C-alpha positions in Angstrom: 17.7 46.8 -32.5 19.5 43.7 -32.8 19.6 43.0 -29.1 15.9 43.5 -29.0 15.2 41.0 -31.8 17.6 38.4 -29.9 15.6 39.1 -26.8 12.1 38.6 -28.5 13.4 35.4 -29.8 14.4 34.0 -26.4 11.3 34.9 -24.8 9.3 33.2 -27.8 11.4 30.1 -27.2 11.2 29.9 -23.6 7.3 31.2 -23.2 6.0 27.6 -24.5 8.3 25.8 -22.2 7.1 27.6 -19.1 3.5 27.0 -20.3 4.1 23.3 -20.7 5.7 23.0 -17.3 2.9 24.8 -15.7 0.4 22.3 -17.2 2.6 19.4 -16.3 1.4 18.0 -12.9 2.8 15.2 -11.1 1.2 13.9 -8.0 3.7 11.8 -6.0 1.8 9.3 -3.6 4.2 7.4 -1.1 3.4 4.4 0.9 4.5 0.8 1.5 4.3 -2.1 -0.9 0.9 -3.8 0.0 -1.7 -1.5 -1.8 1.1 -0.4 -4.4 -0.5 -2.6 -7.4 -3.9 -1.7 -6.7 -3.1 2.0 -6.5 -0.8 2.0 -9.5 -3.8 0.5 -11.8 -6.0 3.3 -10.3 -3.4 5.8 -11.2 -3.5 4.6 -14.7 -7.3 5.0 -14.9 -7.3 8.3 -13.5 -4.5 9.6 -15.7 -6.7 8.7 -18.8 -9.4 11.0 -17.5 -7.0 13.8 -16.7 -4.0 15.8 -17.6 -2.3 14.8 -14.2 0.3 12.3 -13.7 -0.1 10.1 -10.8 3.3 8.4 -9.6 2.7 5.7 -6.9 6.0 5.2 -5.2 6.7 2.4 -2.7 9.4 2.5 0.1 10.1 1.1 3.4 9.2 2.9 6.5 12.7 4.6 7.3 12.8 5.7 3.5 9.1 6.9 3.6 9.8 9.4 6.2 12.6 11.2 4.1 10.8 10.9 0.8 7.2 12.1 1.9 8.8 15.1 3.6 10.7 16.2 0.4 8.1 16.0 -2.4 5.0 13.7 -1.3 1.7 14.8 -2.1 -0.1 11.8 -0.5 0.9 9.3 1.9 -0.9 6.0 2.0 -0.6 3.2 4.6 -1.2 -0.7 4.2 -3.4 -0.4 7.3 -4.6 2.3 9.5 -2.0 1.9 12.3 0.7 2.5 9.7 -0.4 6.0 8.8 -0.9 6.4 12.5 2.7 5.5 13.3 3.9 7.7 10.5 1.9 10.6 11.8 3.2 9.9 15.4 6.9 10.2 14.2 6.1 13.0 11.9 3.3 15.3 13.2 4.0 18.3 10.8 3.8 16.3 7.4 0.4 14.9 7.0 -2.9 17.1 6.8 -5.0 14.8 9.0 -8.1 16.8 8.1 -7.8 15.1 4.8 -7.7 11.7 6.3 -9.6 8.9 4.2 -10.1 5.3 5.1 -10.8 3.1 1.9 -11.2 -0.2 0.9 -11.1 -3.1 3.6 -8.6 -5.9 3.1 -9.3 -9.2 4.5 -7.0 -11.0 6.8 -6.8 -14.7 7.1 -4.5 -17.8 7.1 -2.6 -18.7 3.9 -2.0 -22.5 3.6 -0.7 -24.9 1.3 -2.9 -26.0 -1.7 -5.4 -28.5 -0.2 -5.1 -27.3 3.3 -3.3 -30.8 4.1 -3.2 -30.0 7.9 -6.8 -28.7 8.0 -6.1 -25.4 9.4 -9.4 -23.7 9.9 -8.9 -21.2 12.7 -6.0 -19.5 14.4 -6.2 -21.6 17.4 -5.1 -24.7 14.9 -1.7 -22.8 14.8 -0.4 -24.9 17.5 2.9 -26.6 18.1 4.0 -28.4 15.2 2.7 -25.9 12.7 5.6 -24.0 11.0 3.9 -20.4 10.7 5.6 -17.5 8.8 5.4 -14.0 10.5 6.0 -10.8 8.5 6.8 -8.0 10.9 5.3 -5.1 8.7 2.0 -6.8 8.8 1.7 -6.7 12.7 -0.2 -10.0 12.9 1.4 -11.1 16.4 -1.9 -10.9 18.0 -3.5 -13.4 15.7 -0.6 -15.9 15.1 0.1 -16.2 18.6 3.1 -14.4 19.3 1.7 -12.2 21.7 -0.5 -14.1 23.7 2.2 -17.2 24.4 0.0 -19.7 22.3 2.2 -22.6 21.9 3.5 -22.6 18.2 6.7 -23.5 16.1 7.7 -20.1 14.5 10.5 -21.1 12.2 10.3 -18.3 9.7 10.3 -14.5 9.9 10.4 -11.8 7.3 10.3 -8.0 7.4 8.3 -7.1 4.3 5.3 -9.2 2.6 7.4 -9.4 -0.7 10.1 -11.3 1.5 7.2 -13.2 3.1 5.9 -14.4 -0.4 9.5 -15.3 -1.5 10.1 -17.6 1.5 6.3 -19.1 0.8 7.6 -20.1 -2.5 11.0 -21.2 -1.5 10.5 -22.9 1.9 7.9 -25.9 1.7 8.4 -26.5 5.2 6.4 -23.4 6.2 2.8 -24.6 6.9 0.8 -21.3 7.3 1.2 -17.5 7.0 -1.4 -15.2 8.7 -1.4 -12.5 6.0 -3.8 -10.5 3.9 -6.0 -12.1 1.3 -4.2 -10.0 -1.3 -1.1 -12.1 -1.1 -3.3 -15.1 -1.7 -4.3 -13.4 -4.9 -0.5 -13.5 -5.9 0.3 -16.8 -4.6 -3.2 -18.6 -5.3 -1.9 -21.2 -7.8 0.2 -23.1 -4.7 -2.0 -21.8 -1.8 -5.7 -21.7 -0.2 -6.8 -19.1 2.0 -9.0 -19.4 5.4 -10.6 -16.2 6.2 -10.7 -15.2 9.9 -14.0 -14.3 11.3 -15.1 -11.6 13.5 -13.8 -7.9 14.7 -10.6 -7.3 13.3 -10.3 -9.4 10.4 -10.1 -6.6 7.8 -8.1 -3.4 7.6 -8.7 -0.4 5.8 -6.2 1.5 3.3 -5.8 5.0 4.7 -4.6 8.0 2.9 -3.9 11.7 3.7 -2.7 14.6 1.8 0.8 16.2 3.0 0.7 19.6 4.4 3.4 20.7 2.0 1.4 19.6 -1.3 1.9 21.8 -4.2 -0.9 20.0 -5.9 -3.8 20.0 -3.5 -6.6 20.3 -6.0 -5.1 17.4 -8.2 -4.2 15.1 -5.2 -7.5 15.6 -3.7 -9.3 14.8 -7.1 -7.1 11.4 -7.2 -8.3 10.7 -3.5 -11.9 11.3 -4.7 -11.3 9.0 -7.7 -10.3 6.3 -5.3 -13.6 6.4 -3.7 -15.5 5.6 -6.8 -17.1 2.2 -7.7 -14.3 1.8 -10.7 -11.7 1.9 -8.1 -13.3 -0.3 -5.9 -13.5 -3.0 -8.5 -9.7 -2.4 -9.0 -9.1 -3.1 -5.3 -11.4 -6.2 -5.3 -9.4 -7.6 -8.3 -6.3 -7.6 -6.1 -7.8 -9.1 -3.1 -9.5 -6.4 -1.1 -13.0 -6.9 0.2 
């Protein structure tokens, strides 16, 4: 009888813990640094409307391949080609039937405040102009590295964050072909010249993973990202 009472007490103590664990949902969203701030703000808004915790986790490409495979529910890219590259390398990870392309991000030329060199188009990035190139942004076709345009590329960076640090610390850099979202971070010391025409905007792609344990909650978050409320968040961070 004593053993029975002890067993009942243990069950009563454990049952609430199990119920709480079942109710607690965490959707892990992995991707690069670019859209991280906008997505984090959207996650905060979504959490206020639901009982689901959204964790936005940024990492470098080689780290993402492992992390998304382990416990990722959603993968996002900074542009369509980033998701395509991830899927090509990891064809079993993403459920491409859930692919979404959201919120265009403008591309242009970040210049020094007042645009002292009067840089108005990519053709102005000629010899004598020191241009910053960020590898992960994949702007080579716009800044002249791919077509042999005569330029003075004296600065290179791997990530956008590293590029921003160089922009702030090295006043010899005259221009940076990048996303408008970086202008919103650096606008106190910069101006932004939009590049017109086809290819001057890139979208933010997302897809669920094949192994997500929270497909309903992850899908609900992606649906929220398609709302007007989320669009306004992205706009405040330099999209559109």
